[in-house]
Structure formats: C-alpha cells, structure tokens
Backbone as a chain_set.jsonl record, in Angstrom:
{"seq": "XXXXXXXXXXXXXXXXXXXXXXXXXXXXXXXXXXXXXXXXXXXXXXXXXXXXXXXXXXXXXXXXXXXXXXXXXXXXXXXXXXXXXXXXXXXXXXXXXXXXXXXXXXXXXXXXXXXXXXXXXXXXXXXXXXXXXXXXXXXXXXXXXXXXXXXXXXXXXXXXXXXXXXXXXXXXXXXXXXXXXXXXXXXXXXXXXXXX", "coords": {"N": [[0.502, -1.401, -0.426], [0.243, 2.208, -1.039], [2.041, 4.723, 1.087], [0.65, 7.584, 1.625], [1.327, 9.762, 2.948], [3.942, 10.063, 1.268], [2.647, 11.952, -0.355], [2.286, 14.825, 0.855], [3.474, 17.036, 0.852], [2.998, 17.579, -1.766], [1.168, 19.022, -5.187], [-1.241, 16.876, -5.269], [-4.032, 14.965, -5.749], [-5.94, 13.54, -3.403], [-7.957, 10.328, -2.912], [-10.488, 9.02, -0.61], [-12.656, 6.291, -0.619], [-15.008, 4.38, -0.496], [-18.016, 1.958, 1.405], [-20.601, 3.031, 3.597], [-19.722, 3.14, 7.119], [-17.157, 2.354, 7.018], [-15.337, 3.833, 7.58], [-14.366, 6.34, 6.061], [-14.62, 8.68, 6.805], [-12.873, 8.826, 9.362], [-10.48, 8.595, 8.169], [-10.317, 10.733, 6.678], [-9.954, 12.927, 9.143], [-8.266, 11.881, 10.4], [-5.933, 11.852, 8.171], [-6.332, 14.969, 8.285], [-5.328, 15.432, 10.557], [-2.426, 14.52, 10.645], [-1.211, 16.336, 8.688], [-1.826, 18.966, 10.18], [0.46, 18.347, 12.195], [2.539, 17.971, 10.631], [2.636, 21.06, 10.475], [1.073, 22.315, 8.296], [-1.094, 24.339, 6.307], [-4.869, 23.335, 6.851], [-7.531, 23.99, 5.346], [-11.044, 23.281, 5.41], [-13.956, 21.503, 3.885], [-17.884, 20.694, 3.974], [-20.403, 19.498, 2.961], [-24.088, 21.345, 3.041], [-25.884, 19.895, 3.33], [-25.415, 17.383, 5.325], [-26.479, 17.154, 8.1], [-25.699, 15.563, 9.925], [-24.855, 14.879, 13.314], [-23.086, 16.618, 14.397], [-23.599, 19.761, 13.139], [-21.535, 21.737, 11.802], [-18.896, 20.896, 11.853], [-16.871, 18.269, 10.493], [-17.213, 15.274, 11.222], [-17.096, 11.57, 12.238], [-18.16, 8.341, 12.007], [-17.324, 7.44, 15.029], [-17.384, 9.18, 16.494], [-15.073, 11.291, 16.101], [-13.816, 14.899, 15.246], [-13.514, 17.383, 12.917], [-12.958, 20.717, 12.305], [-14.601, 22.705, 9.699], [-16.276, 24.498, 7.467], [-19.046, 25.138, 6.582], [-20.699, 24.457, 3.254], [-22.962, 24.721, 0.248], [-22.442, 25.254, -1.999], [-19.865, 25.269, -5.306], [-18.639, 27.694, -5.55], [-19.28, 29.191, -3.119], [-17.264, 27.268, -2.062], [-14.831, 28.703, -3.184], [-14.413, 31.369, -3.523], [-13.879, 31.148, -0.242], [-11.231, 29.766, -0.351], [-9.934, 31.78, -1.594], [-10.013, 33.512, -0.164], [-8.399, 32.694, 1.979], [-5.329, 31.429, 3.398], [-3.677, 28.239, 2.368], [-2.552, 25.096, 3.015], [-3.687, 22.621, 2.216], [-6.199, 21.036, 1.272], [-9.303, 20.375, 2.116], [-12.366, 17.772, 1.911], [-15.44, 16.059, 2.636], [-18.143, 14.077, 2.685], [-18.124, 14.177, -0.899], [-19.1, 13.315, -2.833], [-21.626, 14.698, -2.482], [-21.738, 16.872, -3.504], [-22.405, 19.092, -6.787], [-20.926, 18.213, -10.156], [-19.162, 19.636, -10.99], [-17.305, 19.875, -8.792], [-14.886, 17.988, -9.455], [-13.776, 19.254, -11.301], [-12.913, 21.541, -9.403], [-11.443, 20.506, -7.891], [-9.071, 19.657, -9.521], [-8.308, 22.271, -10.955], [-7.347, 23.05, -7.78], [-5.106, 21.173, -6.967], [-3.814, 21.434, -9.756], [-2.835, 23.984, -8.406], [-0.903, 23.947, -6.719], [-1.799, 22.188, -4.437], [-2.604, 20.055, -1.818], [-5.153, 18.16, -1.953], [-7.884, 16.451, -0.101], [-10.126, 14.112, -0.622], [-13.245, 12.716, 0.549], [-15.775, 10.132, 0.393], [-18.337, 8.365, -0.728], [-18.197, 5.851, -2.919], [-20.101, 4.2, -4.045], [-23.852, 3.832, -4.702], [-26.755, 3.045, -2.65], [-27.682, 1.435, -4.85], [-25.737, -0.109, -5.332], [-24.208, 1.025, -7.502], [-22.165, 3.185, -9.493], [-21.401, 6.381, -7.834], [-22.905, 9.304, -8.635], [-20.194, 11.774, -8.965], [-17.466, 10.476, -7.981], [-17.051, 8.467, -9.373], [-15.228, 10.018, -11.177], [-13.493, 11.614, -10.164], [-11.799, 9.85, -8.674], [-10.588, 9.006, -10.745], [-9.165, 11.079, -11.639], [-7.375, 11.491, -9.782], [-4.325, 11.273, -7.801], [-3.84, 9.313, -6.179], [-5.93, 6.86, -4.203], [-7.727, 5.351, -1.72], [-9.481, 2.736, -1.405], [-11.926, 1.479, 1.263], [-12.619, -0.796, 3.483], [-16.424, -2.174, 5.426], [-17.691, -3.828, 8.07], [-19.88, -7.106, 7.045], [-23.193, -6.265, 7.96], [-24.48, -8.67, 7.965], [-23.239, -11.058, 7.309], [-20.603, -11.139, 8.33], [-18.319, -10.911, 6.415], [-16.015, -8.64, 4.33], [-17.339, -5.722, 3.107], [-18.146, -3.69, 0.868], [-20.341, -2.14, -0.033], [-23.31, -0.283, 0.503], [-26.112, -0.781, 3.242], [-29.781, 0.509, 2.086], [-31.767, 0.846, 4.14], [-35.577, 0.457, 4.928], [-37.937, 0.778, 6.787], [-37.203, -1.818, 8.06], [-36.845, -2.941, 5.915], [-34.939, -3.936, 2.657], [-34.078, -1.152, 0.741], [-36.028, -0.055, -2.485], [-35.851, 0.013, -6.14], [-36.664, 2.233, -7.119], [-36.59, 4.295, -5.288], [-35.746, 7.47, -4.303], [-32.188, 8.454, -4.806], [-30.638, 9.918, -3.264], [-30.465, 10.119, 0.422], [-30.366, 11.373, 3.275], [-28.46, 10.174, 6.468], [-27.983, 7.396, 9.138], [-27.202, 5.048, 11.262], [-30.257, 3.887, 11.543], [-31.021, 4.142, 8.835], [-29.265, 2.838, 7.027], [-26.532, 0.273, 6.446], [-23.36, -1.446, 6.362], [-23.044, -4.117, 4.127], [-21.834, -7.084, 1.997], [-20.851, -7.769, -1.142], [-22.554, -9.906, -1.637], [-24.519, -9.999, 0.248], [-25.775, -7.832, -0.369], [-29.147, -6.326, -1.135], [-31.175, -4.48, -3.657], [-34.335, -3.933, -3.706], [-37.195, -5.091, -6.219], [-39.05, -2.546, -7.95]], "CA": [[0.013, -0.002, -0.385], [1.428, 3.528, -1.18], [2.158, 5.671, 2.153], [0.024, 8.557, 1.354], [2.336, 10.468, 3.308], [4.502, 10.491, 0.598], [2.189, 13.335, -1.511], [2.229, 15.015, 1.972], [3.969, 18.292, -0.023], [2.864, 17.849, -2.938], [0.583, 18.521, -5.809], [-2.274, 16.023, -6.302], [-5.376, 14.764, -5.361], [-6.258, 11.515, -3.084], [-9.72, 10.028, -2.256], [-10.647, 8.024, -0.071], [-14.194, 5.863, -1.034], [-16.103, 3.036, 0.186], [-19.598, 1.877, 1.706], [-20.966, 3.648, 4.949], [-18.853, 2.727, 8.188], [-16.064, 1.635, 6.464], [-13.869, 4.597, 8.552], [-13.634, 7.175, 5.243], [-14.282, 10.584, 7.737], [-11.977, 8.787, 10.074], [-9.371, 8.163, 7.688], [-10.064, 11.995, 6.221], [-9.643, 13.539, 9.798], [-6.174, 11.385, 10.412], [-4.92, 12.339, 7.106], [-5.957, 16.297, 8.407], [-4.327, 15.807, 11.299], [-1.201, 14.278, 10.336], [-0.914, 17.462, 8.084], [-1.268, 19.667, 11.009], [1.522, 17.824, 12.569], [3.653, 19.062, 9.687], [3.048, 22.623, 10.107], [0.297, 22.923, 7.206], [-2.3, 24.734, 7.004], [-5.717, 23.014, 6.507], [-8.645, 24.167, 5.347], [-11.515, 21.744, 5.072], [-15.232, 21.763, 3.45], [-18.583, 19.5, 3.981], [-21.835, 19.748, 2.494], [-24.708, 21.757, 4.022], [-26.977, 18.551, 3.258], [-24.891, 16.157, 5.78], [-26.406, 17.808, 8.856], [-26.043, 14.307, 10.908], [-23.928, 14.229, 14.769], [-22.767, 18.13, 14.329], [-24.27, 20.533, 11.261], [-20.818, 22.119, 11.815], [-18.174, 19.799, 12.239], [-17.089, 17.26, 9.9], [-17.812, 14.247, 12.035], [-16.684, 10.437, 11.887], [-19.625, 7.504, 12.895], [-17.342, 7.375, 15.731], [-17.6, 11.135, 17.223], [-13.796, 12.251, 15.63], [-14.019, 15.439, 14.995], [-12.797, 18.695, 12.565], [-13.38, 22.164, 11.74], [-14.32, 23.008, 8.423], [-16.994, 25.051, 6.331], [-20.312, 24.424, 5.711], [-21.098, 25.196, 1.922], [-23.51, 23.957, -0.848], [-21.606, 25.688, -3.789], [-18.123, 25.512, -5.476], [-18.695, 29.31, -5.838], [-18.718, 29.091, -1.503], [-15.622, 27.103, -1.39], [-14.111, 29.01, -4.153], [-14.696, 32.193, -2.551], [-13.027, 30.876, 0.95], [-10.046, 29.223, -0.646], [-9.39, 32.885, -2.412], [-9.219, 34.336, 0.708], [-7.653, 31.747, 2.953], [-3.415, 30.608, 3.021], [-3.541, 27.312, 3.078], [-1.56, 24.046, 1.978], [-3.965, 21.446, 2.065], [-7.795, 21.021, 0.769], [-10.124, 18.887, 2.434], [-13.894, 17.866, 1.399], [-15.98, 15.742, 3.14], [-19.019, 13.878, 1.922], [-17.829, 15.197, -1.593], [-20.543, 12.976, -3.48], [-23.423, 15.49, -2.191], [-21.268, 18.313, -4.624], [-22.043, 19.246, -8.173], [-20.308, 17.491, -10.13], [-18.052, 20.782, -10.791], [-16.009, 19.93, -7.509], [-14.169, 17.53, -10.091], [-12.568, 20.791, -11.993], [-12.174, 22.367, -8.73], [-10.552, 20.139, -6.737], [-8.19, 20.044, -10.144], [-7.882, 23.783, -10.265], [-6.518, 23.373, -6.855], [-4.098, 21.17, -7.002], [-2.883, 22.251, -10.058], [-2.149, 25.581, -7.967], [0.102, 23.695, -6.073], [-2.426, 22.566, -2.933], [-2.631, 18.775, -1.801], [-6.375, 18.4, -1.807], [-7.666, 14.953, 0.076], [-11.421, 14.057, -0.61], [-13.78, 11.401, 0.811], [-17.109, 10.055, -0.354], [-19.01, 7.271, -1.318], [-17.887, 5.525, -4.525], [-21.318, 3.508, -4.67], [-25.055, 4.178, -4.282], [-28.034, 2.201, -1.735], [-27.841, 0.092, -5.36], [-24.627, -0.603, -6.239], [-24.158, 2.174, -9.07], [-21.161, 4.62, -8.975], [-22.279, 7.471, -6.854], [-22.257, 10.755, -8.883], [-19.221, 12.308, -9.886], [-16.859, 9.729, -7.218], [-15.618, 7.877, -10.209], [-14.224, 10.64, -12.496], [-12.227, 12.193, -9.056], [-11.429, 8.777, -8.766], [-9.433, 8.585, -12.011], [-7.907, 12.385, -11.873], [-6.22, 11.276, -8.356], [-2.871, 10.609, -7.682], [-3.708, 8.386, -5.04], [-7.49, 6.362, -4.263], [-7.816, 4.565, -0.494], [-10.995, 1.484, -1.305], [-11.538, 0.963, 2.861], [-14.01, -1.697, 3.466], [-16.253, -2.377, 6.325], [-17.939, -4.711, 7.9], [-21.183, -6.83, 6.516], [-24.049, -6.614, 9.005], [-25.111, -10.077, 8.022], [-21.783, -12.41, 7.418], [-19.217, -10.199, 9.431], [-17.58, -10.362, 5.725], [-15.856, -7.355, 4.155], [-18.07, -4.909, 2.974], [-18.278, -2.834, -0.402], [-21.924, -1.711, -0.424], [-23.955, 0.461, 1.356], [-27.091, -1.152, 2.247], [-30.281, 1.258, 2.71], [-33.387, -0.045, 4.87], [-36.715, 1.469, 4.885], [-38.774, -0.032, 7.271], [-36.64, -2.909, 8.399], [-36.812, -4.332, 4.512], [-34.27, -3.242, 1.595], [-34.827, 0.005, -0.563], [-36.942, -0.022, -3.492], [-34.29, 0.276, -6.927], [-37.108, 3.135, -7.59], [-36.281, 5.07, -4.008], [-34.058, 8.49, -4.66], [-30.424, 8.266, -4.515], [-29.753, 11.014, -1.776], [-31.278, 10.529, 1.78], [-28.746, 11.615, 4.236], [-29.056, 9.122, 7.829], [-27.088, 6.964, 9.513], [-27.961, 3.713, 11.68], [-31.663, 4.263, 11.018], [-31.244, 3.995, 7.61], [-28.251, 2.178, 6.356], [-25.753, -0.588, 6.989], [-22.459, -1.917, 5.644], [-23.025, -5.228, 2.953], [-21.164, -7.734, 0.614], [-21.635, -8.438, -2.386], [-23.433, -11.509, -1.343], [-25.962, -10.102, 1.121], [-26.769, -6.207, -0.771], [-30.199, -6.513, -1.568], [-32.535, -3.842, -3.972], [-36.0, -4.515, -3.702], [-37.733, -4.655, -7.045], [-39.968, -1.826, -7.988]], "C": [[0.647, 1.177, 0.083], [1.277, 4.097, 0.617], [1.71, 7.15, 1.734], [0.497, 9.9, 2.084], [3.182, 11.293, 2.692], [4.11, 11.874, -0.281], [1.493, 14.514, 0.123], [2.11, 16.921, 1.822], [3.669, 18.602, -0.908], [1.76, 18.139, -3.73], [-0.075, 17.733, -5.835], [-3.434, 16.274, -5.128], [-5.28, 13.034, -4.399], [-7.376, 11.795, -2.443], [-9.549, 8.686, -1.806], [-12.352, 7.617, -0.19], [-14.216, 4.569, 0.193], [-17.448, 3.186, 1.299], [-19.894, 3.098, 3.173], [-20.698, 2.967, 6.409], [-18.022, 1.89, 8.03], [-15.116, 2.629, 7.054], [-13.554, 5.606, 7.32], [-13.439, 8.718, 6.182], [-12.747, 10.47, 8.323], [-10.89, 9.133, 9.596], [-8.714, 9.899, 7.563], [-9.275, 12.839, 7.432], [-8.397, 13.319, 10.367], [-5.521, 12.237, 9.821], [-4.694, 14.377, 7.584], [-5.077, 16.626, 9.519], [-2.819, 15.719, 11.314], [-0.917, 15.793, 9.851], [-0.732, 18.648, 9.074], [-0.254, 19.436, 11.65], [2.454, 18.232, 11.808], [3.464, 20.41, 9.671], [2.269, 22.785, 8.97], [-1.259, 23.272, 7.861], [-3.74, 23.96, 6.225], [-6.676, 23.826, 6.182], [-10.19, 23.155, 4.762], [-13.321, 22.152, 5.029], [-16.036, 20.405, 3.743], [-19.758, 20.526, 3.122], [-23.075, 20.191, 3.393], [-25.593, 20.37, 4.401], [-26.618, 17.664, 4.594], [-24.862, 16.931, 7.307], [-26.393, 16.551, 10.121], [-25.137, 14.823, 11.902], [-23.683, 16.526, 14.99], [-23.036, 18.702, 12.943], [-22.678, 21.19, 10.993], [-19.556, 21.973, 11.597], [-18.326, 18.648, 10.535], [-16.833, 16.099, 11.067], [-17.793, 13.287, 11.593], [-17.994, 9.895, 12.65], [-19.141, 7.364, 14.441], [-16.897, 8.625, 17.272], [-15.926, 11.604, 16.769], [-14.447, 13.253, 15.187], [-13.088, 16.663, 14.136], [-13.405, 19.699, 12.115], [-13.391, 22.315, 10.626], [-15.716, 23.902, 8.361], [-17.846, 24.167, 6.143], [-20.74, 25.046, 4.656], [-22.179, 23.915, 1.329], [-23.086, 24.407, -1.736], [-20.258, 25.547, -3.782], [-17.798, 26.504, -5.032], [-18.458, 29.653, -4.174], [-17.43, 28.532, -1.532], [-14.976, 27.804, -2.169], [-13.728, 30.796, -3.528], [-13.876, 32.179, -1.058], [-11.871, 30.637, 0.427], [-8.881, 30.923, -1.112], [-9.103, 33.657, -1.618], [-8.234, 34.213, 2.259], [-6.13, 31.484, 2.531], [-3.826, 29.265, 3.718], [-2.538, 25.728, 2.168], [-2.233, 22.731, 1.16], [-5.37, 21.705, 2.422], [-8.643, 19.923, 0.888], [-11.533, 18.974, 2.413], [-14.563, 16.387, 1.502], [-17.332, 15.131, 2.543], [-19.174, 14.215, 0.102], [-18.86, 14.132, -3.074], [-21.651, 14.02, -3.53], [-22.898, 16.927, -3.207], [-21.528, 18.108, -5.647], [-21.292, 18.796, -8.94], [-18.823, 18.695, -11.166], [-16.832, 21.24, -9.732], [-14.805, 18.926, -7.865], [-13.03, 18.768, -10.383], [-11.882, 21.326, -10.729], [-11.45, 22.126, -7.752], [-9.19, 20.203, -7.984], [-7.423, 21.032, -9.838], [-6.966, 23.639, -8.806], [-5.099, 22.352, -6.73], [-3.069, 20.877, -7.883], [-2.061, 23.356, -9.357], [-1.314, 24.988, -7.255], [-0.235, 22.764, -4.478], [-2.106, 20.785, -3.257], [-4.303, 19.091, -1.267], [-6.946, 16.48, -1.314], [-9.422, 15.167, 0.207], [-12.357, 12.932, 0.006], [-15.584, 10.98, 0.391], [-17.128, 8.186, -0.719], [-18.677, 6.944, -2.39], [-19.279, 4.821, -5.144], [-23.143, 3.892, -4.028], [-25.586, 3.235, -3.481], [-27.732, 1.088, -3.09], [-26.909, -0.427, -5.71], [-24.166, 0.102, -6.961], [-22.63, 3.008, -8.061], [-22.085, 5.479, -8.742], [-21.525, 8.48, -7.459], [-21.247, 11.03, -9.676], [-17.828, 11.75, -9.617], [-16.189, 9.104, -8.429], [-14.357, 8.901, -10.694], [-13.187, 11.777, -11.13], [-11.502, 11.103, -8.756], [-10.551, 8.548, -9.922], [-8.469, 9.904, -12.058], [-6.957, 12.147, -10.833], [-4.698, 10.509, -8.355], [-2.97, 9.22, -6.779], [-4.949, 8.147, -4.456], [-7.033, 4.973, -2.82], [-9.056, 3.99, -0.43], [-10.66, 1.433, 0.268], [-13.116, 0.163, 2.183], [-14.456, -1.537, 4.998], [-16.918, -3.855, 6.77], [-19.053, -5.224, 7.642], [-21.988, -7.253, 7.451], [-24.606, -7.724, 8.938], [-23.987, -11.253, 7.801], [-21.114, -11.88, 7.864], [-18.381, -10.651, 7.945], [-17.048, -9.069, 5.412], [-16.693, -7.0, 3.424], [-17.504, -3.879, 1.932], [-19.099, -1.959, -0.406], [-22.202, -1.167, 1.026], [-25.315, 0.12, 1.135], [-28.661, -0.054, 3.065], [-31.441, 0.288, 3.359], [-34.384, 0.997, 5.007], [-38.188, 0.573, 5.596], [-38.73, -1.287, 7.949], [-36.565, -3.535, 6.917], [-35.345, -3.261, 3.447], [-34.918, -2.171, 0.678], [-34.834, -0.781, -1.45], [-35.874, 0.218, -4.819], [-35.38, 2.081, -7.345], [-36.756, 4.549, -6.526], [-35.297, 6.188, -4.141], [-33.013, 7.984, -3.647], [-29.991, 8.734, -3.178], [-31.04, 10.854, -0.477], [-29.572, 10.259, 2.802], [-29.61, 10.717, 5.67], [-27.562, 8.12, 7.947], [-27.564, 5.484, 9.728], [-29.127, 3.396, 10.989], [-31.95, 3.563, 9.785], [-30.285, 3.478, 6.588], [-27.258, 1.218, 7.185], [-25.153, -1.239, 5.861], [-23.126, -3.679, 4.938], [-22.254, -5.537, 2.261], [-21.566, -7.802, 0.306], [-22.709, -9.305, -2.554], [-24.798, -10.871, -1.008], [-26.518, -8.606, 0.774], [-27.79, -6.909, -1.025], [-30.837, -4.545, -2.469], [-33.697, -4.224, -4.692], [-36.247, -4.51, -5.444], [-38.883, -3.52, -6.97], [-41.274, -2.563, -8.255]], "O": [[1.327, 1.331, 1.098], [0.284, 3.741, 1.252], [2.651, 7.91, 1.501], [0.028, 10.993, 1.766], [3.42, 12.476, 2.937], [4.923, 12.663, -0.764], [0.305, 14.818, 0.235], [1.314, 17.743, 2.279], [3.848, 19.767, -1.263], [0.823, 17.54, -3.201], [0.264, 17.201, -6.891], [-3.679, 17.084, -4.234], [-4.788, 11.936, -4.659], [-7.787, 12.749, -1.783], [-8.925, 7.703, -2.206], [-13.217, 8.448, 0.086], [-13.653, 4.16, 1.209], [-17.794, 4.222, 1.867], [-19.04, 3.941, 3.448], [-21.583, 2.21, 6.809], [-17.952, 0.827, 8.646], [-13.946, 2.248, 7.038], [-12.359, 5.899, 7.346], [-12.509, 9.523, 6.216], [-11.795, 11.229, 8.141], [-10.159, 9.884, 10.241], [-7.632, 10.368, 7.918], [-8.219, 13.406, 7.148], [-7.599, 14.174, 10.75], [-4.786, 13.11, 10.284], [-3.668, 15.037, 7.425], [-4.327, 17.597, 9.616], [-2.074, 16.554, 11.825], [-0.358, 16.504, 10.687], [0.284, 19.336, 8.978], [0.302, 20.51, 11.878], [3.317, 18.939, 12.329], [4.118, 21.044, 8.843], [2.821, 23.659, 8.302], [-2.013, 22.986, 8.791], [-3.723, 23.988, 4.994], [-6.7, 24.719, 7.029], [-10.174, 22.448, 3.754], [-13.882, 22.869, 5.857], [-15.484, 19.307, 3.805], [-19.857, 21.718, 2.833], [-23.231, 19.565, 4.441], [-25.868, 19.956, 5.527], [-27.628, 17.129, 5.051], [-23.803, 17.302, 7.812], [-27.065, 16.695, 11.142], [-24.286, 15.455, 11.276], [-24.247, 17.328, 15.733], [-22.737, 18.184, 11.867], [-22.45, 21.197, 9.783], [-18.967, 22.939, 11.113], [-19.288, 18.379, 9.816], [-15.96, 16.434, 11.867], [-18.306, 13.271, 10.474], [-18.683, 10.48, 13.486], [-20.031, 7.198, 15.275], [-16.387, 8.687, 18.39], [-15.64, 12.609, 17.421], [-15.558, 13.036, 14.704], [-11.985, 16.926, 14.616], [-14.455, 19.55, 11.491], [-12.298, 22.147, 10.085], [-16.275, 23.954, 9.456], [-17.776, 22.997, 5.764], [-21.2, 26.175, 4.826], [-22.265, 22.739, 1.683], [-23.446, 23.761, -2.72], [-19.518, 25.62, -2.801], [-16.873, 26.597, -4.226], [-17.487, 30.359, -3.902], [-16.482, 29.179, -1.086], [-13.836, 27.51, -1.811], [-12.594, 31.104, -3.16], [-13.256, 33.198, -0.751], [-11.12, 31.543, 0.79], [-7.669, 31.104, -0.998], [-8.224, 34.498, -1.808], [-7.716, 34.965, 3.084], [-5.831, 31.348, 1.344], [-4.151, 29.044, 4.885], [-2.09, 25.595, 1.03], [-1.847, 22.088, 0.184], [-5.779, 22.315, 3.41], [-8.777, 18.921, 0.185], [-12.072, 20.012, 2.797], [-14.321, 15.562, 0.621], [-17.737, 15.902, 1.673], [-20.311, 14.501, -0.273], [-19.1, 14.623, -4.177], [-22.435, 14.156, -4.469], [-23.668, 17.83, -3.533], [-21.136, 17.012, -6.048], [-20.25, 18.91, -8.294], [-17.836, 18.313, -11.796], [-15.995, 22.141, -9.674], [-13.865, 18.802, -7.08], [-11.937, 19.057, -9.895], [-10.676, 21.571, -10.706], [-10.917, 22.888, -6.945], [-8.19, 20.771, -7.548], [-6.456, 21.117, -9.08], [-5.854, 24.169, -8.81], [-4.051, 22.895, -6.378], [-1.97, 20.398, -7.603], [-0.888, 23.617, -9.626], [-0.537, 25.895, -6.953], [0.606, 22.612, -3.592], [-1.643, 20.274, -4.277], [-4.641, 19.955, -0.458], [-6.565, 15.488, -1.937], [-9.964, 16.046, 0.877], [-11.793, 11.876, -0.282], [-16.405, 11.862, 0.139], [-16.317, 7.273, -0.868], [-18.823, 7.868, -3.19], [-19.569, 4.826, -6.34], [-23.353, 4.186, -2.851], [-24.836, 2.259, -3.47], [-27.533, -0.076, -2.745], [-27.057, -1.355, -6.505], [-23.12, -0.47, -7.265], [-22.28, 3.24, -6.904], [-23.234, 5.51, -9.18], [-20.337, 8.762, -7.296], [-21.209, 10.697, -10.861], [-16.918, 12.064, -10.383], [-14.967, 9.157, -8.567], [-13.135, 8.753, -10.654], [-12.299, 12.563, -11.462], [-10.328, 11.382, -8.517], [-9.698, 7.672, -9.777], [-7.291, 9.864, -12.415], [-5.8, 12.553, -10.945], [-4.257, 9.464, -8.833], [-2.177, 8.28, -6.814], [-5.409, 9.202, -4.021], [-6.281, 4.007, -2.952], [-9.857, 4.442, 0.387], [-9.496, 1.364, 0.662], [-13.977, 0.284, 1.312], [-13.689, -1.075, 5.843], [-16.774, -4.863, 6.077], [-19.917, -4.359, 7.782], [-21.825, -8.377, 7.926], [-25.358, -7.975, 9.88], [-24.169, -12.366, 8.295], [-20.294, -12.797, 7.821], [-17.252, -10.872, 8.383], [-17.495, -8.173, 6.127], [-17.122, -7.952, 2.771], [-16.454, -3.285, 2.174], [-18.731, -0.847, -0.785], [-21.704, -1.387, 2.131], [-25.939, 0.261, 0.084], [-28.698, 0.141, 4.28], [-31.803, -0.825, 2.976], [-34.129, 2.19, 5.17], [-39.107, -0.025, 5.037], [-39.726, -1.866, 8.381], [-36.191, -4.705, 6.835], [-35.012, -2.097, 3.673], [-35.971, -2.271, 0.047], [-34.175, -1.813, -1.579], [-34.835, 0.729, -4.402], [-34.737, 3.015, -7.825], [-36.687, 5.685, -6.993], [-34.094, 5.929, -4.102], [-32.926, 7.483, -2.526], [-29.29, 8.213, -2.311], [-32.172, 11.337, -0.482], [-28.548, 9.588, 2.928], [-30.82, 10.617, 5.875], [-26.548, 8.078, 7.251], [-28.113, 4.79, 8.873], [-29.105, 2.721, 9.959], [-32.793, 2.684, 9.607], [-30.486, 3.669, 5.389], [-27.159, 1.329, 8.407], [-25.708, -1.575, 4.815], [-23.779, -4.285, 5.788], [-21.674, -4.642, 1.648], [-22.751, -7.949, 0.608], [-23.552, -9.366, -3.448], [-25.858, -11.033, -1.614], [-27.472, -8.133, 1.392], [-27.623, -8.119, -1.181], [-30.839, -3.544, -1.752], [-33.931, -4.657, -5.82], [-35.392, -3.856, -6.042], [-39.63, -3.54, -5.992], [-42.333, -1.939, -8.323]]}, "num_chains": 1, "name": "protein.A"}
C-alpha cells in the first residue's frame, strides 16, 4: 500500500472511498491531523446537506471531529479558498457536491496544493455514485476502504439502505442523508435492492 504521506507536501489529489461505516471520514480526519502536525495549513469543507451529528464540523460515526466550512456550492468554496492561506484542502462527503467539484479539485491541485476528499463510491443500489468515479480517475492516490457486512461479517464494499426494516426499492431516491436508522454495510452477496 502506498504511504499517502509521500503526497503530503506535493500538488496532488487523494480520494478516500468505500461504503458507509468503512471509516472514510475517520481516515480523512486522521490525514487532516497529520497535516497539522506537519505544520501545514488545512482548510476543510462539507456539504450543508450533511447535518448529522454536528452541523458545523466534519464528524465521523465514532465521534471524531474536525473544524470545517459548511457550504452548498463550489462558488462558496472558491470564495473561501481565495481569501484563506492553506496548503491542504479537504472535502468530506464529496458525492453530494455538483459535478464542478472535480474541476475545482483539479484547479486547487494544479495550483500546487494537496487535496484530500472522502465519499461514497457507490450509491445504495451498488451503482457508481455521481461524480466520485471521475475524481478517482484524476487522483494520484485512491484508498478504497471496507466495512464489516452486518449479515455475514465478511468485508463489506456496499451500502445497504433499510426502509421500515426491509431493503430499499430500486425506485427510491438516491440521496437520503442518514445513519444507522437507514443504512448498514453489506458485502456483494448480502447486498439487496428490491424491485419496484
């Protein structure tokens, strides 16, 4: 496995992906903290739609936190990065941002900065999630994490949506912000999507 710290002081894009409960946000926070230990200035963002736990911070499912700006648009992010001094930019839940986030991350990296993003690579149907495959394609480093399947306890690569105790239907909306009440990790074999 590549040590992502080799990118610590270089223009690059790092992507952390996997299903829910794989530790993506925890890994993002770990990298943010390591950058701060290296005395790098870090600027972090998360989408306004993610209001779980603490609306004003990046928060992992196990309660670790990092300060961030909460934004809706790329224009808001751009205004903040234009006025702040930073070496590293991080974005949590990148899948919730519009497609322009890929170009924005490239601009920041092309400008000599380190960019770290985390998010779901697949939606609850097991399909590529929005723009995440695009940002993975242009990244220098991709970390694909696994969780533990809540049915068979094997490595889980998928996010299972649960509605009233049953798997979600294929026609259900892709975006539904939630936690343990709505989602669990599953392996390929145990992942289910009900037909319409």
